[in-house]
N, C-alpha and C positions, 0 to 999 in steps of 0.2 A: 840496911844502906840502902838509900833512893838511888835510883840512875837519873842522871840530867837529862832534861831532853834533847839536847843534841846526841847524847849518847843512844838514846830511843829511837830517834830520826834516820841516826846511822844505821841502827841494827834493821829498822824497817826497809832500808834501801840493799839490804846483801844481795838480792835475788839476781835473775839474769834480767840483763835490759834487752830492749827489742832489737835492736841490732843483733845482740848474740843470740839470742831465741832465734831470727831467721837466719843466721848462719849456721847454727844446731841443725835446725830444719832442712837444708840444704844440702848439709855435708849428710844427713842420714839416705834423704831424697837419693845420691847420689849412691849411697851405699847399697840401697837396695835396688835400684836400677842396674848395678851390675852383677849382684847376686841371684836375681831373680832366674835370668835363664839356666845358670847351674842348678839352683833349686827344684825348676820344673824337669829338668834332664834327670834329677834324682828321682824325682819322685814317680816319672814314667818309667822308670827301670825298677823301680820298687814292684808297681804295681804288674808289669809283665811278669816278673819273677815270683810273683803270688800265684797270678794265674795260671802258670805254666807248672809251679810248682805243684799246685791242687791239683791239678790235670793228672801228673805222675801221681802223686800219691794215690789218688782214684784209682788208676791205673795197677799199680802196684797192689792194692788192696785186692783188687779182681782176680788177678794173678794168685793172690796167697787165698782168697774165699775157695776158687777152684781146686786147687790140691787139697785143702783142709775138707770140704763138702764133696770129694769125689764127682764132681758134676759140671758139665758147662757153665761160666758165670762170663755175662755178657756188657758192656758199656755202649748203651745207646744214646744218640742225641734227642734230645726234646726240649719242645718250649714250654708244655704246661707240667711237667713232674708227673706224669700220670700215664703218660703213652709211649711209645717212640716214633720219632721222626720215619719217613721210609722216602725212599728213594722210589721205590716201585710203585708206591700210590701217590707219587706227586707233590707229596708235602713239602712246601720250601723251606724247612728248618733243616732238611736232610746233612745239609751239608755247612748249617751254619753252627755249630758247637758250641760259641760264644752264648747260646739263649739256653742252654744247661743241659744235662744228662741224667741218665738213670743205669746204677748197678745194679744188675738182678741174677739170683740164678735162673739161667736159661734152661730149663726141664726138657724141653722139646728142640732146644739147639737153634732155633728158628732166629734167631734175633731180635725178635718181638715180644715184649713185655705183656703180659697177661694177668693181670691184678687179680683175677679168681683164682688163678691156681700157680701164681708163681709169687716167689718172694724178694722185694726190692730191698737191695742191701744197705744202698747210700743215692741219694736224690740230690744233686745239685740245680740251682735256680739260674745259673750262668753268669755271667759278667755283669757288674755295674757300671762297667765302662762303655764304651763302644767299640771296644777292641773287637778284631774279628779271629775266629779263630775255625779251621777247616781240616778236613782230615781225606787224604789222600791214599787208599790200599791197593794191593796188587791186582785188584781185581775191580769190578764195578762198583762194589757195595762199599757204599760211603757213610753210612745212615750207623754204623756198628761195628765194633770190636768186641771177638768171643776170645777166651780163653778156655782150654781144653783143661780136663779132669788132670792131665799131667803138666798142666800150667805155660803148656807150649800156646803162641797165638794161631786163630785159624789161619791166617795171613800178616805177611809184614807189611808194615804200612808207616805212615808220618803223619804228625800234624804241626801245622803252621802256622803260630800266633802274630797278627800283625798290630801293631798301636794304630789309632783311628787315624793318625795323620800318616801313615802308610812310612812314616821314617824307616829307613830300612835297617840304621841303627841299633832300634829296639825289636827288631823282629826274631824270632826265638822260635825252635820246633824240638818235638819230643819226636824218637823212633822207636817203633817196636819191630822186635826183630821176630822170627818162625818161632824161638824158642821161649817166646814171651819176654826179653830182657827188654826193660827200658831205658832209652838212652836219651839224654839232653844234649841238645849243640852248643857249640863253645866255639869262641874264637880262636881257633886254633892257630892261626898266623898273624894274630896282634895285630889287627888292621882297623878295629872297630866296628868290626860287621861279624855276625854268628854265622858257621857255615855249618855242616854236617859232619865234618872231622874226618875223612876220607883221607887217604894217602895224597889225593889230588882235590881238596877240598872244593867245596861247592858252594860259594855265598847263598843265605837267604835273600831273596827277593820280596818286595812286597807292591802293589799294584793298586 
């Protein structure tokens, strides 16, 4: 049975009108505008969590390898993936751990990777973001972390990760005790900023 011309014309006009399309686009624009900040916040939080967790996993691996091998294992900052940065030789990346790091069996326990006779366990090329990662040790040595054969750390220290915009709500930290235990910062007082988790917590700061 054939459709009449009127029925065909009515069927062809069943889509959106121009006004309806404009209203739909306007509503979509408002929704996206309201959702954008929350989406950005989530993306940044996920990124810094991934970055600090990656470092924690490498440090835990280093401690485990030191015990398993019965030898010192060191994690040093590195910008090229083949040699360690050093505070003593003035290499600029010594405190810029976001550039990357090398985990290796440190046969002479000097905190320096010698590819000719030492084995690299893991190499990281660093962050793809512009976030910063700095290490502060209990001594002036800020370019490496060393685990002894018993799993203890050469010294206590802490890493601080700051988001590229230095917003303190995204700051994260990682703490290494002399026993080699790795601990991440947390928002212990639920004020939206991570702290060191002590009885009288000290909030993280980024500048």
